[in-house]
Backbone atoms as SQL, in Angstrom:
CREATE TABLE atoms (id INTEGER PRIMARY KEY, chain TEXT, resi INTEGER, resn TEXT, atom TEXT, x REAL, y REAL, z REAL);
INSERT INTO atoms VALUES
  (1, 'A', 1, 'MET', 'N', -11.623, 89.403, 0.895),
  (2, 'A', 1, 'MET', 'CA', -12.739, 88.788, 0.212),
  (3, 'A', 1, 'MET', 'C', -12.340, 87.442, -0.387),
  (4, 'A', 2, 'VAL', 'N', -11.158, 87.369, -0.987),
  (5, 'A', 2, 'VAL', 'CA', -10.715, 86.134, -1.641),
  (6, 'A', 2, 'VAL', 'C', -10.570, 85.014, -0.620),
  (7, 'A', 3, 'LYS', 'N', -9.909, 85.303, 0.486),
  (8, 'A', 3, 'LYS', 'CA', -9.671, 84.270, 1.504),
  (9, 'A', 3, 'LYS', 'C', -10.992, 83.719, 2.046),
  (10, 'A', 4, 'VAL', 'N', -11.930, 84.597, 2.338),
  (11, 'A', 4, 'VAL', 'CA', -13.226, 84.169, 2.875),
  (12, 'A', 4, 'VAL', 'C', -13.968, 83.305, 1.859),
  (13, 'A', 5, 'THR', 'N', -13.930, 83.708, 0.602),
  (14, 'A', 5, 'THR', 'CA', -14.635, 82.952, -0.441),
  (15, 'A', 5, 'THR', 'C', -14.023, 81.570, -0.635),
  (16, 'A', 6, 'VAL', 'N', -12.713, 81.495, -0.659),
  (17, 'A', 6, 'VAL', 'CA', -12.036, 80.201, -0.830),
  (18, 'A', 6, 'VAL', 'C', -12.284, 79.309, 0.390),
  (19, 'A', 7, 'GLU', 'N', -12.221, 79.883, 1.572),
  (20, 'A', 7, 'GLU', 'CA', -12.495, 79.087, 2.777),
  (21, 'A', 7, 'GLU', 'C', -13.943, 78.601, 2.782),
  (22, 'A', 8, 'GLY', 'N', -14.845, 79.438, 2.291),
  (23, 'A', 8, 'GLY', 'CA', -16.243, 79.023, 2.167),
  (24, 'A', 8, 'GLY', 'C', -16.401, 77.861, 1.200),
  (25, 'A', 9, 'MET', 'N', -15.666, 77.914, 0.086),
  (26, 'A', 9, 'MET', 'CA', -15.719, 76.812, -0.885),
  (27, 'A', 9, 'MET', 'C', -15.182, 75.530, -0.261),
  (28, 'A', 10, 'LYS', 'N', -14.111, 75.639, 0.482),
  (29, 'A', 10, 'LYS', 'CA', -13.557, 74.458, 1.160),
  (30, 'A', 10, 'LYS', 'C', -14.583, 73.859, 2.122),
  (31, 'A', 11, 'ALA', 'N', -15.276, 74.715, 2.861),
  (32, 'A', 11, 'ALA', 'CA', -16.288, 74.233, 3.806),
  (33, 'A', 11, 'ALA', 'C', -17.444, 73.544, 3.068),
  (34, 'A', 12, 'ILE', 'N', -17.869, 74.137, 1.961),
  (35, 'A', 12, 'ILE', 'CA', -18.973, 73.555, 1.178),
  (36, 'A', 12, 'ILE', 'C', -18.575, 72.200, 0.599),
  (37, 'A', 13, 'THR', 'N', -17.391, 72.119, 0.022),
  (38, 'A', 13, 'THR', 'CA', -16.982, 70.859, -0.608),
  (39, 'A', 13, 'THR', 'C', -16.799, 69.755, 0.435),
  (40, 'A', 14, 'GLN', 'N', -16.201, 70.087, 1.554),
  (41, 'A', 14, 'GLN', 'CA', -15.999, 69.076, 2.594),
  (42, 'A', 14, 'GLN', 'C', -17.328, 68.629, 3.198),
  (43, 'A', 15, 'ALA', 'N', -18.247, 69.560, 3.419),
  (44, 'A', 15, 'ALA', 'CA', -19.572, 69.208, 3.949),
  (45, 'A', 15, 'ALA', 'C', -20.328, 68.334, 2.948),
  (46, 'A', 16, 'SER', 'N', -20.205, 68.658, 1.657),
  (47, 'A', 16, 'SER', 'CA', -20.870, 67.860, 0.620),
  (48, 'A', 16, 'SER', 'C', -20.360, 66.434, 0.631),
  (49, 'A', 17, 'LEU', 'N', -19.070, 66.285, 0.776),
  (50, 'A', 17, 'LEU', 'CA', -18.459, 64.961, 0.811),
  (51, 'A', 17, 'LEU', 'C', -18.935, 64.183, 2.046),
  (52, 'A', 18, 'ARG', 'N', -18.921, 64.850, 3.202),
  (53, 'A', 18, 'ARG', 'CA', -19.353, 64.192, 4.449),
  (54, 'A', 18, 'ARG', 'C', -20.818, 63.762, 4.393),
  (55, 'A', 19, 'GLN', 'N', -21.652, 64.558, 3.731),
  (56, 'A', 19, 'GLN', 'CA', -23.081, 64.276, 3.684),
  (57, 'A', 19, 'GLN', 'C', -23.489, 63.354, 2.536),
  (58, 'A', 20, 'GLY', 'N', -22.513, 62.915, 1.756),
  (59, 'A', 20, 'GLY', 'CA', -22.803, 61.983, 0.676),
  (60, 'A', 20, 'GLY', 'C', -23.476, 62.605, -0.543),
  (61, 'A', 21, 'VAL', 'N', -23.280, 63.900, -0.749),
  (62, 'A', 21, 'VAL', 'CA', -23.839, 64.571, -1.924),
  (63, 'A', 21, 'VAL', 'C', -23.252, 63.925, -3.169),
  (64, 'A', 22, 'LYS', 'N', -24.087, 63.654, -4.146),
  (65, 'A', 22, 'LYS', 'CA', -23.618, 62.993, -5.361),
  (66, 'A', 22, 'LYS', 'C', -23.142, 63.981, -6.418),
  (67, 'A', 23, 'LYS', 'N', -23.765, 65.172, -6.483),
  (68, 'A', 23, 'LYS', 'CA', -23.365, 66.170, -7.467),
  (69, 'A', 23, 'LYS', 'C', -23.450, 67.556, -6.847),
  (70, 'A', 24, 'LEU', 'N', -22.370, 68.296, -6.947),
  (71, 'A', 24, 'LEU', 'CA', -22.297, 69.656, -6.430),
  (72, 'A', 24, 'LEU', 'C', -22.304, 70.609, -7.627),
  (73, 'A', 25, 'ILE', 'N', -23.281, 71.508, -7.660),
  (74, 'A', 25, 'ILE', 'CA', -23.387, 72.476, -8.753),
  (75, 'A', 25, 'ILE', 'C', -23.102, 73.857, -8.176),
  (76, 'A', 26, 'TYR', 'N', -22.127, 74.545, -8.754),
  (77, 'A', 26, 'TYR', 'CA', -21.680, 75.840, -8.263),
  (78, 'A', 26, 'TYR', 'C', -21.972, 76.924, -9.292),
  (79, 'A', 27, 'THR', 'N', -22.605, 78.004, -8.858),
  (80, 'A', 27, 'THR', 'CA', -22.813, 79.147, -9.723),
  (81, 'A', 27, 'THR', 'C', -21.618, 80.069, -9.580),
  (82, 'A', 28, 'SER', 'N', -20.826, 80.120, -10.610),
  (83, 'A', 28, 'SER', 'CA', -19.630, 80.942, -10.623),
  (84, 'A', 28, 'SER', 'C', -19.912, 82.191, -11.451),
  (85, 'A', 29, 'SER', 'N', -19.028, 82.556, -12.336),
  (86, 'A', 29, 'SER', 'CA', -19.214, 83.734, -13.184),
  (87, 'A', 29, 'SER', 'C', -18.326, 83.608, -14.404),
  (88, 'A', 30, 'ILE', 'N', -18.765, 84.168, -15.510),
  (89, 'A', 30, 'ILE', 'CA', -17.968, 84.159, -16.739),
  (90, 'A', 30, 'ILE', 'C', -16.636, 84.883, -16.541),
  (91, 'A', 31, 'VAL', 'N', -16.558, 85.771, -15.546),
  (92, 'A', 31, 'VAL', 'CA', -15.303, 86.502, -15.319),
  (93, 'A', 31, 'VAL', 'C', -14.165, 85.582, -14.907),
  (94, 'A', 32, 'THR', 'N', -14.470, 84.356, -14.486),
  (95, 'A', 32, 'THR', 'CA', -13.389, 83.424, -14.177),
  (96, 'A', 32, 'THR', 'C', -12.668, 82.975, -15.444),
  (97, 'A', 33, 'GLN', 'N', -13.346, 83.119, -16.586),
  (98, 'A', 33, 'GLN', 'CA', -12.761, 82.700, -17.857),
  (99, 'A', 33, 'GLN', 'C', -12.312, 83.852, -18.731),
  (100, 'A', 34, 'VAL', 'N', -13.024, 84.943, -18.687),
  (101, 'A', 34, 'VAL', 'CA', -12.665, 86.084, -19.532),
  (102, 'A', 34, 'VAL', 'C', -13.177, 87.362, -18.876),
  (103, 'A', 35, 'MET', 'N', -12.304, 88.349, -18.746),
  (104, 'A', 35, 'MET', 'CA', -12.716, 89.645, -18.223),
  (105, 'A', 35, 'MET', 'C', -13.253, 90.489, -19.369),
  (106, 'A', 36, 'LEU', 'N', -14.276, 91.263, -19.094),
  (107, 'A', 36, 'LEU', 'CA', -14.946, 92.108, -20.085),
  (108, 'A', 36, 'LEU', 'C', -15.447, 91.265, -21.241),
  (109, 'A', 37, 'PHE', 'N', -15.121, 91.608, -22.466),
  (110, 'A', 37, 'PHE', 'CA', -15.710, 90.912, -23.600),
  (111, 'A', 37, 'PHE', 'C', -14.730, 90.008, -24.341),
  (112, 'A', 38, 'GLY', 'N', -13.511, 89.885, -23.871),
  (113, 'A', 38, 'GLY', 'CA', -12.546, 89.026, -24.550),
  (114, 'A', 38, 'GLY', 'C', -12.107, 89.628, -25.874),
  (115, 'A', 39, 'LYS', 'N', -11.438, 88.833, -26.654),
  (116, 'A', 39, 'LYS', 'CA', -10.937, 89.283, -27.952),
  (117, 'A', 39, 'LYS', 'C', -11.839, 88.754, -29.053),
  (118, 'A', 40, 'LYS', 'N', -11.981, 89.516, -30.109),
  (119, 'A', 40, 'LYS', 'CA', -12.816, 89.103, -31.230),
  (120, 'A', 40, 'LYS', 'C', -12.324, 87.751, -31.751),
  (121, 'A', 41, 'GLY', 'N', -13.235, 86.813, -31.904),
  (122, 'A', 41, 'GLY', 'CA', -12.896, 85.482, -32.400),
  (123, 'A', 41, 'GLY', 'C', -12.367, 84.530, -31.340),
  (124, 'A', 42, 'GLU', 'N', -12.180, 85.013, -30.122),
  (125, 'A', 42, 'GLU', 'CA', -11.645, 84.162, -29.051),
  (126, 'A', 42, 'GLU', 'C', -12.672, 83.114, -28.654),
  (127, 'A', 43, 'MET', 'N', -12.238, 81.875, -28.587),
  (128, 'A', 43, 'MET', 'CA', -13.106, 80.772, -28.169),
  (129, 'A', 43, 'MET', 'C', -12.871, 80.509, -26.678),
  (130, 'A', 44, 'ILE', 'N', -13.953, 80.406, -25.938),
  (131, 'A', 44, 'ILE', 'CA', -13.881, 80.138, -24.513),
  (132, 'A', 44, 'ILE', 'C', -14.386, 78.719, -24.282),
  (133, 'A', 45, 'ASN', 'N', -13.621, 77.933, -23.529),
  (134, 'A', 45, 'ASN', 'CA', -14.046, 76.567, -23.216),
  (135, 'A', 45, 'ASN', 'C', -13.674, 76.240, -21.774),
  (136, 'A', 46, 'ASN', 'N', -13.807, 74.992, -21.388),
  (137, 'A', 46, 'ASN', 'CA', -13.558, 74.602, -19.998),
  (138, 'A', 46, 'ASN', 'C', -12.096, 74.701, -19.580),
  (139, 'A', 47, 'GLU', 'N', -11.215, 74.959, -20.516),
  (140, 'A', 47, 'GLU', 'CA', -9.801, 75.133, -20.169),
  (141, 'A', 47, 'GLU', 'C', -9.377, 76.598, -20.171),
  (142, 'A', 48, 'SER', 'N', -10.310, 77.491, -20.430),
  (143, 'A', 48, 'SER', 'CA', -10.022, 78.925, -20.460),
  (144, 'A', 48, 'SER', 'C', -10.090, 79.498, -19.047),
  (145, 'A', 49, 'TRP', 'N', -9.097, 80.274, -18.697),
  (146, 'A', 49, 'TRP', 'CA', -9.084, 80.954, -17.404),
  (147, 'A', 49, 'TRP', 'C', -8.583, 82.379, -17.607),
  (148, 'A', 50, 'ALA', 'N', -9.251, 83.328, -17.000),
  (149, 'A', 50, 'ALA', 'CA', -8.806, 84.717, -17.034),
  (150, 'A', 50, 'ALA', 'C', -7.581, 84.866, -16.131),
  (151, 'A', 51, 'ASN', 'N', -6.920, 86.001, -16.223),
  (152, 'A', 51, 'ASN', 'CA', -5.740, 86.273, -15.415),
  (153, 'A', 51, 'ASN', 'C', -6.162, 86.941, -14.107),
  (154, 'A', 52, 'PRO', 'N', -5.998, 86.264, -12.966),
  (155, 'A', 52, 'PRO', 'CA', -6.445, 86.848, -11.695),
  (156, 'A', 52, 'PRO', 'C', -5.682, 88.113, -11.317),
  (157, 'A', 53, 'ASP', 'N', -4.494, 88.307, -11.869),
  (158, 'A', 53, 'ASP', 'CA', -3.726, 89.521, -11.567),
  (159, 'A', 53, 'ASP', 'C', -4.390, 90.766, -12.136),
  (160, 'A', 54, 'GLU', 'N', -5.288, 90.585, -13.099),
  (161, 'A', 54, 'GLU', 'CA', -5.981, 91.713, -13.719),
  (162, 'A', 54, 'GLU', 'C', -7.386, 91.920, -13.152),
  (163, 'A', 55, 'MET', 'N', -7.724, 91.185, -12.088),
  (164, 'A', 55, 'MET', 'CA', -9.086, 91.216, -11.557),
  (165, 'A', 55, 'MET', 'C', -9.188, 92.016, -10.266),
  (166, 'A', 56, 'PRO', 'N', -10.300, 92.748, -10.106),
  (167, 'A', 56, 'PRO', 'CA', -10.591, 93.334, -8.798),
  (168, 'A', 56, 'PRO', 'C', -11.129, 92.255, -7.849),
  (169, 'A', 57, 'GLY', 'N', -11.496, 92.630, -6.644),
  (170, 'A', 57, 'GLY', 'CA', -11.862, 91.689, -5.586),
  (171, 'A', 57, 'GLY', 'C', -12.897, 90.634, -5.897),
  (172, 'A', 58, 'TYR', 'N', -14.097, 91.044, -6.344),
  (173, 'A', 58, 'TYR', 'CA', -15.169, 90.062, -6.553),
  (174, 'A', 58, 'TYR', 'C', -14.816, 89.026, -7.617),
  (175, 'A', 59, 'PRO', 'N', -14.418, 89.427, -8.820),
  (176, 'A', 59, 'PRO', 'CA', -14.055, 88.411, -9.819),
  (177, 'A', 59, 'PRO', 'C', -12.897, 87.527, -9.347),
  (178, 'A', 60, 'LYS', 'N', -11.942, 88.127, -8.665),
  (179, 'A', 60, 'LYS', 'CA', -10.802, 87.344, -8.164),
  (180, 'A', 60, 'LYS', 'C', -11.274, 86.301, -7.161),
  (181, 'A', 61, 'SER', 'N', -12.232, 86.662, -6.314),
  (182, 'A', 61, 'SER', 'CA', -12.737, 85.692, -5.333),
  (183, 'A', 61, 'SER', 'C', -13.475, 84.550, -6.039),
  (184, 'A', 62, 'LYS', 'N', -14.243, 84.859, -7.094),
  (185, 'A', 62, 'LYS', 'CA', -14.923, 83.817, -7.867),
  (186, 'A', 62, 'LYS', 'C', -13.903, 82.907, -8.548),
  (187, 'A', 63, 'TYR', 'N', -12.854, 83.512, -9.090),
  (188, 'A', 63, 'TYR', 'CA', -11.789, 82.765, -9.773),
  (189, 'A', 63, 'TYR', 'C', -11.155, 81.745, -8.817),
  (190, 'A', 64, 'TYR', 'N', -10.693, 82.220, -7.670),
  (191, 'A', 64, 'TYR', 'CA', -9.997, 81.319, -6.745),
  (192, 'A', 64, 'TYR', 'C', -10.940, 80.295, -6.107),
  (193, 'A', 65, 'ALA', 'N', -12.198, 80.663, -5.894),
  (194, 'A', 65, 'ALA', 'CA', -13.160, 79.686, -5.369),
  (195, 'A', 65, 'ALA', 'C', -13.393, 78.576, -6.385),
  (196, 'A', 66, 'GLU', 'N', -13.522, 78.957, -7.658),
  (197, 'A', 66, 'GLU', 'CA', -13.733, 77.924, -8.676),
  (198, 'A', 66, 'GLU', 'C', -12.494, 77.059, -8.848),
  (199, 'A', 67, 'LYS', 'N', -11.314, 77.655, -8.786),
  (200, 'A', 67, 'LYS', 'CA', -10.082, 76.858, -8.840),
  (201, 'A', 67, 'LYS', 'C', -10.039, 75.860, -7.680),
  (202, 'A', 68, 'GLU', 'N', -10.452, 76.310, -6.502),
  (203, 'A', 68, 'GLU', 'CA', -10.497, 75.423, -5.331),
  (204, 'A', 68, 'GLU', 'C', -11.474, 74.279, -5.564),
  (205, 'A', 69, 'LEU', 'N', -12.623, 74.591, -6.156),
  (206, 'A', 69, 'LEU', 'CA', -13.622, 73.559, -6.449),
  (207, 'A', 69, 'LEU', 'C', -13.043, 72.499, -7.379),
  (208, 'A', 70, 'TRP', 'N', -12.380, 72.926, -8.449),
  (209, 'A', 70, 'TRP', 'CA', -11.836, 71.949, -9.404),
  (210, 'A', 70, 'TRP', 'C', -10.657, 71.173, -8.816),
  (211, 'A', 71, 'SER', 'N', -9.916, 71.787, -7.933),
  (212, 'A', 71, 'SER', 'CA', -8.845, 71.067, -7.232),
  (213, 'A', 71, 'SER', 'C', -9.452, 69.975, -6.338),
  (214, 'A', 72, 'PHE', 'N', -10.508, 70.335, -5.613),
  (215, 'A', 72, 'PHE', 'CA', -11.231, 69.370, -4.777),
  (216, 'A', 72, 'PHE', 'C', -11.739, 68.218, -5.646),
  (217, 'A', 73, 'TYR', 'N', -12.341, 68.559, -6.790),
  (218, 'A', 73, 'TYR', 'CA', -12.896, 67.533, -7.668),
  (219, 'A', 73, 'TYR', 'C', -11.809, 66.579, -8.171),
  (220, 'A', 74, 'SER', 'N', -10.663, 67.116, -8.536),
  (221, 'A', 74, 'SER', 'CA', -9.590, 66.258, -9.059),
  (222, 'A', 74, 'SER', 'C', -9.134, 65.232, -8.027),
  (223, 'A', 75, 'GLN', 'N', -9.293, 65.556, -6.753),
  (224, 'A', 75, 'GLN', 'CA', -8.898, 64.637, -5.688),
  (225, 'A', 75, 'GLN', 'C', -10.042, 63.722, -5.237),
  (226, 'A', 76, 'ASN', 'N', -11.278, 64.040, -5.661),
  (227, 'A', 76, 'ASN', 'CA', -12.437, 63.294, -5.163),
  (228, 'A', 76, 'ASN', 'C', -13.397, 62.859, -6.257),
  (229, 'A', 77, 'LYS', 'N', -12.956, 62.801, -7.506),
  (230, 'A', 77, 'LYS', 'CA', -13.880, 62.507, -8.610),
  (231, 'A', 77, 'LYS', 'C', -14.516, 61.128, -8.531),
  (232, 'A', 78, 'ASP', 'N', -13.951, 60.254, -7.732),
  (233, 'A', 78, 'ASP', 'CA', -14.574, 58.941, -7.552),
  (234, 'A', 78, 'ASP', 'C', -15.693, 58.984, -6.506),
  (235, 'A', 79, 'LYS', 'N', -15.830, 60.116, -5.797),
  (236, 'A', 79, 'LYS', 'CA', -16.813, 60.222, -4.715),
  (237, 'A', 79, 'LYS', 'C', -17.935, 61.211, -5.003),
  (238, 'A', 80, 'ILE', 'N', -17.690, 62.191, -5.872),
  (239, 'A', 80, 'ILE', 'CA', -18.664, 63.260, -6.105),
  (240, 'A', 80, 'ILE', 'C', -18.473, 63.828, -7.508),
  (241, 'A', 81, 'ASP', 'N', -19.568, 64.264, -8.105),
  (242, 'A', 81, 'ASP', 'CA', -19.505, 64.920, -9.411),
  (243, 'A', 81, 'ASP', 'C', -19.658, 66.421, -9.188),
  (244, 'A', 82, 'VAL', 'N', -19.057, 67.213, -10.054),
  (245, 'A', 82, 'VAL', 'CA', -19.074, 68.664, -9.921),
  (246, 'A', 82, 'VAL', 'C', -19.442, 69.288, -11.259),
  (247, 'A', 83, 'ALA', 'N', -20.227, 70.353, -11.197),
  (248, 'A', 83, 'ALA', 'CA', -20.546, 71.139, -12.390),
  (249, 'A', 83, 'ALA', 'C', -20.565, 72.609, -11.991),
  (250, 'A', 84, 'THR', 'N', -20.193, 73.469, -12.918),
  (251, 'A', 84, 'THR', 'CA', -20.280, 74.901, -12.670),
  (252, 'A', 84, 'THR', 'C', -21.159, 75.550, -13.728),
  (253, 'A', 85, 'VAL', 'N', -21.834, 76.601, -13.335),
  (254, 'A', 85, 'VAL', 'CA', -22.631, 77.422, -14.229),
  (255, 'A', 85, 'VAL', 'C', -21.962, 78.788, -14.225),
  (256, 'A', 86, 'LEU', 'N', -21.702, 79.329, -15.421),
  (257, 'A', 86, 'LEU', 'CA', -20.971, 80.595, -15.525),
  (258, 'A', 86, 'LEU', 'C', -21.810, 81.660, -16.228),
  (259, 'A', 87, 'PRO', 'N', -22.768, 82.258, -15.519),
  (260, 'A', 87, 'PRO', 'CA', -23.584, 83.274, -16.181),
  (261, 'A', 87, 'PRO', 'C', -22.742, 84.467, -16.615),
  (262, 'A', 88, 'GLY', 'N', -23.078, 85.003, -17.776),
  (263, 'A', 88, 'GLY', 'CA', -22.386, 86.182, -18.276),
  (264, 'A', 88, 'GLY', 'C', -23.082, 87.459, -17.865),
  (265, 'A', 89, 'MET', 'N', -24.354, 87.355, -17.563),
  (266, 'A', 89, 'MET', 'CA', -25.114, 88.532, -17.148),
  (267, 'A', 89, 'MET', 'C', -26.288, 88.072, -16.307),
  (268, 'A', 90, 'VAL', 'N', -26.558, 88.802, -15.255),
  (269, 'A', 90, 'VAL', 'CA', -27.693, 88.525, -14.403),
  (270, 'A', 90, 'VAL', 'C', -28.672, 89.673, -14.582),
  (271, 'A', 91, 'VAL', 'N', -29.917, 89.357, -14.893),
  (272, 'A', 91, 'VAL', 'CA', -30.927, 90.384, -15.115),
  (273, 'A', 91, 'VAL', 'C', -32.039, 90.198, -14.098),
  (274, 'A', 92, 'GLY', 'N', -32.451, 91.264, -13.496),
  (275, 'A', 92, 'GLY', 'CA', -33.522, 91.205, -12.507),
  (276, 'A', 92, 'GLY', 'C', -33.433, 92.389, -11.578),
  (277, 'A', 93, 'PRO', 'N', -34.239, 92.396, -10.535),
  (278, 'A', 93, 'PRO', 'CA', -34.222, 93.514, -9.586),
  (279, 'A', 93, 'PRO', 'C', -32.840, 93.667, -8.956),
  (280, 'A', 94, 'ILE', 'N', -32.431, 94.892, -8.745),
  (281, 'A', 94, 'ILE', 'CA', -31.125, 95.194, -8.159),
  (282, 'A', 94, 'ILE', 'C', -31.283, 95.363, -6.656),
  (283, 'A', 95, 'LEU', 'N', -30.479, 94.643, -5.914),
  (284, 'A', 95, 'LEU', 'CA', -30.446, 94.789, -4.469),
  (285, 'A', 95, 'LEU', 'C', -29.290, 95.713, -4.121),
  (286, 'A', 96, 'GLY', 'N', -29.435, 96.548, -3.165),
  (287, 'A', 96, 'GLY', 'CA', -28.359, 97.436, -2.759),
  (288, 'A', 96, 'GLY', 'C', -28.282, 98.665, -3.633),
  (289, 'A', 97, 'ASN', 'N', -27.062, 99.169, -3.835),
  (290, 'A', 97, 'ASN', 'CA', -26.878, 100.436, -4.549),
  (291, 'A', 97, 'ASN', 'C', -26.833, 100.301, -6.069),
  (292, 'A', 98, 'GLY', 'N', -26.925, 99.096, -6.593),
  (293, 'A', 98, 'GLY', 'CA', -26.935, 98.904, -8.047),
  (294, 'A', 98, 'GLY', 'C', -25.573, 99.043, -8.682),
  (295, 'A', 99, 'ASN', 'N', -24.523, 99.074, -7.900),
  (296, 'A', 99, 'ASN', 'CA', -23.167, 99.230, -8.426),
  (297, 'A', 99, 'ASN', 'C', -22.566, 97.858, -8.734),
  (298, 'A', 100, 'ILE', 'N', -23.062, 97.238, -9.808),
  (299, 'A', 100, 'ILE', 'CA', -22.579, 95.925, -10.209),
  (300, 'A', 100, 'ILE', 'C', -22.203, 95.961, -11.686),
  (301, 'A', 101, 'SER', 'N', -21.319, 95.093, -12.087),
  (302, 'A', 101, 'SER', 'CA', -20.820, 95.115, -13.465),
  (303, 'A', 101, 'SER', 'C', -21.928, 94.889, -14.484),
  (304, 'A', 102, 'THR', 'N', -22.902, 94.037, -14.180),
  (305, 'A', 102, 'THR', 'CA', -24.001, 93.810, -15.111),
  (306, 'A', 102, 'THR', 'C', -24.752, 95.107, -15.352),
  (307, 'A', 103, 'MET', 'N', -24.928, 95.898, -14.300),
  (308, 'A', 103, 'MET', 'CA', -25.636, 97.166, -14.446),
  (309, 'A', 103, 'MET', 'C', -24.864, 98.103, -15.373),
  (310, 'A', 104, 'GLU', 'N', -23.555, 98.083, -15.305),
  (311, 'A', 104, 'GLU', 'CA', -22.743, 98.921, -16.187),
  (312, 'A', 104, 'GLU', 'C', -22.951, 98.532, -17.654),
  (313, 'A', 105, 'VAL', 'N', -23.052, 97.249, -17.922),
  (314, 'A', 105, 'VAL', 'CA', -23.294, 96.779, -19.295),
  (315, 'A', 105, 'VAL', 'C', -24.657, 97.268, -19.772),
  (316, 'A', 106, 'ILE', 'N', -25.662, 97.118, -18.934),
  (317, 'A', 106, 'ILE', 'CA', -27.008, 97.557, -19.310),
  (318, 'A', 106, 'ILE', 'C', -27.028, 99.057, -19.552),
  (319, 'A', 107, 'LYS', 'N', -26.394, 99.841, -18.680),
  (320, 'A', 107, 'LYS', 'CA', -26.329, 101.293, -18.858),
  (321, 'A', 107, 'LYS', 'C', -25.654, 101.654, -20.183),
  (322, 'A', 108, 'SER', 'N', -24.623, 100.910, -20.568),
  (323, 'A', 108, 'SER', 'CA', -23.922, 101.222, -21.824),
  (324, 'A', 108, 'SER', 'C', -24.812, 100.968, -23.031),
  (325, 'A', 109, 'PHE', 'N', -25.745, 100.012, -22.922),
  (326, 'A', 109, 'PHE', 'CA', -26.669, 99.727, -24.027),
  (327, 'A', 109, 'PHE', 'C', -27.722, 100.824, -24.169),
  (328, 'A', 110, 'VAL', 'N', -28.242, 101.301, -23.054),
  (329, 'A', 110, 'VAL', 'CA', -29.343, 102.270, -23.110),
  (330, 'A', 110, 'VAL', 'C', -28.881, 103.725, -23.083),
  (331, 'A', 111, 'GLY', 'N', -27.597, 103.933, -22.827),
  (332, 'A', 111, 'GLY', 'CA', -27.040, 105.281, -22.877),
  (333, 'A', 111, 'GLY', 'C', -27.181, 105.981, -21.611);
């Protein structure tokens, strides 16, 4: 999963550059910065990164894809702007079997 996601990010960034895209906006995930709820009082900012060694497949793939994006940006900041959105929870209809981390959080609230 990680390799495919990172290769996909490479393809997206290179295609954006070739097509003259001015700003690339990527929807990542808060798990790239902090797994679960973090520590009480912990401040999260643009320099915060979670530990990929503690991540299962999906969060790890988001982590490495976002790292690839920022590496691309550091080499091309004169040609393209980059922004990421890091949602902490997605709410809406569930596709598939509903076995997603957001669903676990919601279940814990309602019992």
